[in-house]
N, C-alpha and C positions, 0 to 999 in steps of 0.2 A: 512493109516496104523497107524499113530500116534493116531488117534481117537480110533481105536480098542485097541491099547495097553493101552491107558488111561482108557477105560472102564474095560478092564481085570484087570488092576492094582487096580482100585477102588474096584472091586468085591473081589479081593484077600485080600486087607486090611480089608474090612468089614467082611469077613469070618474069618480072623485071630484074630479079636477082638470080635467075635460074642458071647463069653461067657457072659451070663447075669450078672454074679457076677462082671465082670469087668466094666460093664456099670454103676454100682452103686457107683463106686469110683469117688471122686471129686479130681481133681489134678490141680496143677499150673505148667506151663511150663516156664522155664527161659533160656535165651540165655547166655551161658557162653563162647561164642567164639568171640563176637563182629561182627559176620557176620550179616549185616543188614536184618531184617525181618525174621530171622530164627525161633524165638519162635512163631511168627504168623503163619508161614507155618506149623510147627509141630502141633500147636493147631488146625489148619484147618483139618489136616489129622486125628487127634485123634477125633475131633468132628464128622467128616464124619463117623468114625467107632463107633459113639455113646458113646464115652467116655466123661464124664462131665468135660470139662476144665473150671475151675472157672475163671482163669485169666492167662495172659501170659505177659512177659516183659523181661527185662534184669536182669541178675544175678549181684550181687554186684561187680564182677570182670569178666574179659574176658580171663583168662588164664587157663581155665579148659582143660586138655588134654583128659580126659575121661568123658563121660556122667555118671551122677549119679542119681539114684532114691532114694529119701529120704522119709522114712516113717514118717509121722507127727502124725498119730493115730495108735493104735493097730488094724490092719486089716490083716487077713490072706490072702486076695486076692492080696496084693501088690507083693508078690513073683510071683504070676501068671502073673501079669502085667509086671513085670521085665522080665520074661521069654518071653512073647509075644513081648515085645519091643526089646528083644535081648540085654538088659542092665544088665550086670553082677555085676555092682557096686551098691549094695543095702546097705543103711545105715539107722539105726534107730535113729531118733532125735525127739522123741515124744514131742508134744506141747499140754499142757492142753487147752481145748476148741478151738482147731484148726478148721478153717473153710474148710481146705482141708485135704484129707487123705494122699496125697503125693506131693512132689515137684520133677519134672523132670528137672534137669539142663543139658542142651545140651553142650557137650564138643567138642573138635576138632575131635573126632571120630564119630560125629553124623551121618555120611553117613553109618556107619556100623549098625545103628539101623534099625529095621524093619518098617521104616516110609517112605521110598522111597525118602528121601531128598537128593539133590545134590547141589553143589555150584552154 
């Protein structure tokens, strides 16, 4: 039963991120909770959905209550990514010559994102 649910969930994630324009985004995923391995788990889910995760790691601090998607370049598809992720906190902090289009910082509400992550 667990195997069937796993296959179904993987299919659902791939379908929800199937928009070709989202696959062209390059993002970084940062753990803002201190939960061990959280950014790596999120990066794996996003990569499985064919989102280009350039890197993942820890945020500068671990007290983020809410997850945040930060635009690093002018890109109209970031709003669509935020919507697909279920992340309502979108911030624009543009960086000239940024190597990523966005930074996703996972906060204490990470379980509410459309990533299927749990404790």
